[in-house]
C-alpha positions as CSV (number, residue, x, y, z in Angstrom):
1,M,256.9,-78.0,265.1
2,F,254.0,-79.9,267.4
3,A,251.2,-78.7,268.2
4,Q,251.6,-77.8,272.4
5,E,254.5,-75.5,270.5
6,L,252.4,-74.1,268.2
7,E,249.7,-73.4,271.1
8,N,251.6,-71.8,273.3
9,L,253.1,-69.0,270.9
10,L,249.3,-68.4,270.2
11,R,248.5,-68.8,273.2
12,E,250.9,-65.8,274.1
13,R,249.2,-63.2,271.9
14,F,245.0,-65.0,273.1
15,P,245.3,-65.7,276.7
16,D,242.0,-65.3,277.3
17,A,241.0,-66.8,273.3
18,E,239.7,-70.3,273.4
19,I,242.9,-72.6,270.8
20,M,242.6,-75.6,269.5
21,V,245.4,-77.0,267.5
22,Q,246.2,-80.7,265.4
23,G,247.9,-82.0,262.9
24,E,250.5,-84.7,264.0
25,D,253.3,-84.0,261.1
26,G,254.4,-80.7,262.9
27,V,254.9,-79.3,259.4
28,H,250.4,-79.3,258.3
29,M,248.2,-78.5,260.5
30,S,244.4,-76.9,262.4
31,A,243.6,-74.2,264.4
32,M,240.8,-72.0,265.8
33,V,240.7,-69.7,267.2
34,I,238.4,-67.8,269.6
35,D,239.0,-64.6,271.1
36,E,236.7,-61.8,271.4
37,S,239.5,-59.4,270.2
38,F,238.4,-60.0,266.6
39,R,235.1,-59.2,266.9
40,G,234.7,-56.1,264.9
41,M,237.6,-57.4,262.7
42,N,237.1,-59.1,259.4
43,R,238.3,-62.5,258.9
44,V,241.5,-61.2,257.4
45,E,242.0,-58.9,260.2
46,Q,242.1,-61.6,262.4
47,Q,243.8,-64.0,260.7
48,R,246.7,-61.3,260.0
49,M,246.8,-60.8,263.9
50,V,247.1,-64.9,264.6
51,Y,249.8,-64.4,261.2
52,A,251.5,-62.4,263.5
53,A,251.7,-63.9,266.9
54,L,253.7,-66.8,265.1
55,K,256.3,-64.8,264.9
56,G,257.6,-66.1,261.1
57,K,257.2,-69.7,262.4
58,M,255.4,-69.2,258.5
59,D,258.3,-67.6,257.1
60,G,259.5,-68.5,253.3
61,P,260.7,-71.9,252.4
62,T,262.5,-72.2,255.9
63,G,259.0,-71.9,257.5
64,E,258.9,-74.4,260.4
65,L,255.0,-74.2,259.7
66,H,254.2,-75.6,256.7
67,A,251.0,-75.6,256.2
68,L,247.8,-74.0,259.0
69,A,244.4,-73.7,258.3
70,L,243.2,-71.3,260.1
71,T,239.8,-70.3,261.5
72,T,239.3,-66.9,264.0
73,K,236.5,-66.1,265.3
74,A,235.0,-63.6,268.3
75,P,232.8,-66.2,271.0
76,E,229.6,-65.4,269.7
């Protein structure tokens, strides 16, 4: 999985978010998602929403994405 693919998946779920994705090897990536829908949620709830948006790309040993350093927050 490449950075643009990951961003596209996130953009489907969070169309108005500020999204930044980094990672060169396609397996270990980082993403920051800043979206109004996170307001009032704790970090676990926010990150669950992001993982759901990945549509199984991180599921189990056969997942396309092995590691994702994830930062989520509501806009300031």
